N, C-alpha and C positions, 0 to 999 in steps of 0.2 A: 410464270405460273398462271394458270387460268382458274377463275373462280368456278366452283361447282355448285355450291349451295350455301345457305345460311343455317346456323343452328340457333340456339337460344342465347340470351345475353348472359354475361358473367361479370362480376365485379373485379376486373383486373385492368391494369394499365399497360400500355405498350403492346407490341406484337408478342404474344405469348405462344410459344410452340407447344401444342398439346401432343400427347403420345401419337406416334405414327401408326396409321392404320395398315392392315395387311395388304390392301390394294395400292399402297404408295401415296395416297392422299394425306394431307396434313391439315390440322385445324389451327387457325390463327385468330387472335383477338384484335379487332379493329382498334387502333390507338388514338384516332382523332375524329373530328366531326366533318372532315372535308368531303365525305360522300353522303352526308345527310341530305335529303330525308330517306334515301334508299337504304343506307347502312348506318347504323348508329354506333357511337363510341361504346366500346366494351362488348360489342356483339361478336359472337364467334362465327367465323366463316370457314368453309372447307375448300381447299385448293388442291389442284393437281400440279405438282412442280415439274412434271414431264411434258406438259402441254405448252405450246407457244400461244401467246395472245393474238387476237385479231381485232380489226377495227371495231370500235364500240364495246368491246368486252371489258370487264373489270379485271385488273391484273395486279399482282404483286411485282414490283420492280425495284431495282437498286440502281440509282443514278451513278454515273462515273464519278469517282472521287468521294463518294458518300457510302459508308457501310450500313446505313440505316435503310431498311426496306420501306417502300411507300405503297399504299393501296389506292389506285386511281383508275379512271376509265381511260383506255387506250384509244386515241384518235389518230388515224393515219390519213394524211392528206398529201397525195402524190408521193414524193420520196421523203417526206418529213413525218415524224411521229411526235405526238404530244401526250402528256399525262394530264387529264382533265379532272378537276374536282367538280362535284355536283353542287356543293354548297356555294351560294353566290357570295359569301364572305371571302372566298379565296379566288385569286386570279389564275387564269390559265397559264 
């Protein structure tokens, strides 16, 4: 999923799936502070689930063996991909 835009903040916890829009994009609520200061916890973001992420884009991803989605910056170096938090409290 590729991030399209940010909306306003809402007082919700976890990734909350908001009603699907007619053009296929969905709204999710940011569940943690790993991408602060760019994205704050409980901020609503708009994503397009039909788009693939590219280097340096912010994406929603699901790691193998984990059913919980994560919202991070995609870093592609050669043939390796990493999910990078912006908040320096978290490791790459």
